[in-house]
N, C-alpha and C positions, 0 to 999 in steps of 0.2 A: 519782670526783667529778663531780658536773655542773658544768659548765662554766656561766658565768651570760653572759660575756661575750665575743665576738669582736676582738680589736684587728685592724684593717684594714690593710695596707701597702703602697703600690703603689710599685716599682721602677724608674725604666731607666738601663742603663748604669753603675751607681753598690753592687758588688757590695761593696767597699770600708768602703762607711757602714753597711752592713747590722750589724757585729760589734758597735758600740757599744750598739747600739741591741736587740740580742740579749742583752747583759752585762747589758745595766738591765732586761730580763724576767726574766731566769735570780733577779737580787736579789729578786725583790717578796716582798712579807707575804706576798702570799694570791695563788695559784696557780689560781684557780678561773678561768682564761679560756683561750684558745686564741688563736692570731696564726697568720694567714693572711697571707702572703708572693704576688703578683700580679706576676709578671716583664711588664712592657708591652714584648716583643718587645724586648729586649736586645742590642746587637750584640754586648755582651763578655760571655764566662763567669762565672756565677755557680756551675758546678758547687766551687769552694775553699770558697765560705763555706758552699754545704748542706751540704757533708761536715761542714765542722763543726759546724753546726746540730745534722745527723743522727745526728752521733756523739757526741754528750753525750746523756747520761739525762736529757732535761730532764723537769722534773717539770708541765709543760704542752703542750698539743696544738699542733705546728707543722707545717701543710700550704701546701705549693705550689703554685701555677697559674704558667700562663703561656701569653698573647696575642699575637695581632698587634699591634703598635704602631698606636697611636689617640691617644693621652693620657689623664693622667690619669684625665681624666671618663668616659672610654671605659674604664678599666679599673673603676671605681666602678659604673660602671653594668651590668657582665659581673658583678661578686664581691657586691655587694649584697642582690641575689635568691636568693642561696645559701646566705645566713645563716640560722642555725637558732637560736641565743641570743636571748636575751630581751634580751641590748643590744650595742651596735654602736658603737664609741671606732676612728676613724682616726685615725694615726701617721705622720708622713713617714718616710721609710729614714734622715733625716739627725739626727733627732731620738732623745732616748730620755726614757725615763719615771724618775721618781724615787722611792727606794725603796716609798713604800708607799703609790704613784698609783693600782694597781687595789685595793686596800684601800680607799680612799676612794672610785673611782666606784663601786666593790659599795654600800657604808653609802651614801652620798647618791640612787644610782640606785632603792636598793628602800626606801628613804623616801619618794623625791616620783613617779617617775615609774611610774605606775599607770595601769590600767585606768578606776580610778573619775574619774579629773581632766583638764585641759586641757596638764595636765606631760606634754610627751613630751621632750624634752632638760635637760640642765646643758651650762653652759659652764663653763668652770674656766681659770684664767689660764695664760699660757704662760712659761719663762722664759727671756731671751735667750741669756745666756752663762755659769749656772750656777743654783742650784737657789733663789734668795734675791729675786733684782730680777725682777718681772714685766715681763714686752715692752710688758702695754697695762694697766695694775691698774683693776680694778673697782672702782666709788667704792663699792659698800656690801660686807659680808662675805657676807650673802646678799641676794636680791633677785628679781625674780620680773617675767617680760616675753615679748613675741613679741620674740625674738633680733634681727631684722635692727632692727626700728623703736629699740628699748632702744641698741644701738649708735650707732645716727644721731643717735638726741635725747641722749646722753649726749658725744657728740664723740669717741667711743674710735676708736683708728685701731691697728690691728695684730691678730695673731693670740692665736687662744685655743683649747684643745683642750673638742671638741663630746664628749656620747657621748648618744647616741639608744636612744631603743625602740624596737627593731629592727622591731614591727609598723610602728608609724608611721614610720621611715624609707622600709620598701621603696615607700611610697607614691606615692616621688618617684624623677624621672631628672632627671638632667643633659643641658640642650640639648647635642645633636649636631650640628654641620654639617661638609660634606663639604668638605673639604680645611683644617679647624680643627684642631691638634692639640693645643690650649691652651687651655681654658677653668676658671675659678677654681670653688671650691665658691661662690662668693656665690650663682649663681642660686638653688643649692639650699637655703640657710641664708633665700633671700627668700621664694622656693615657700613653705618648712617656719615660716615665720613668718604667713604666711595664715592658718595654719589651728591653727599651733599656737604654746602658750606655751612658755616654759624656764627653769631656774632659775640664776641667776648664781651661781657661788661661789666666793668671793676666797681661791683655794689653788692655789697652782702643783703641778702633777703632771706636767708635762711641762716639759725643755727645748732649743731647739733655738735656731739664727741663720740670718738668708737665706741659701740659697745656692743657685748655677746650676744 
């Protein structure tokens, strides 16, 4: 079975958070994805959770990567160029996916993210503490626009789950500055919005609250 989606998760000193996400991936109704975990130079051991994952007979591929600590933005810059699947989704280590998330992502991606148009990413809602209430409700069931401008114009605050056409995502990098280990994905969304448009889908695919 050919994988169409890579789920990227960067993690630092939070091995205990990964099991819930892993369990949600095991429950996916569609297994045409791979999960890539990037350990950003953690000082805590990940051996226990890695053993839990590798000893399971998963129906999807799991790959572990490790790099020196530099922050999530550097971890993404490190891993995104290596992705070979058609689509890419970034999920934090303390989030999890609803059971039909991959099925939903692939259906919309196959129908909207093509070489023939300027739509290169899909924005889904994310729930905060349950699988019902969106953290930041989108105003329409389905809509189109440039991600950064759309969020500003509609005065929307909060996080979403973004899915990218990998070929388009690889055109961009998050900025890196000496001594700075935290840069949000905001610059990526801004630069992406200058060139490509996105589809906004009023459907929750991930759940996760803010954590330190």
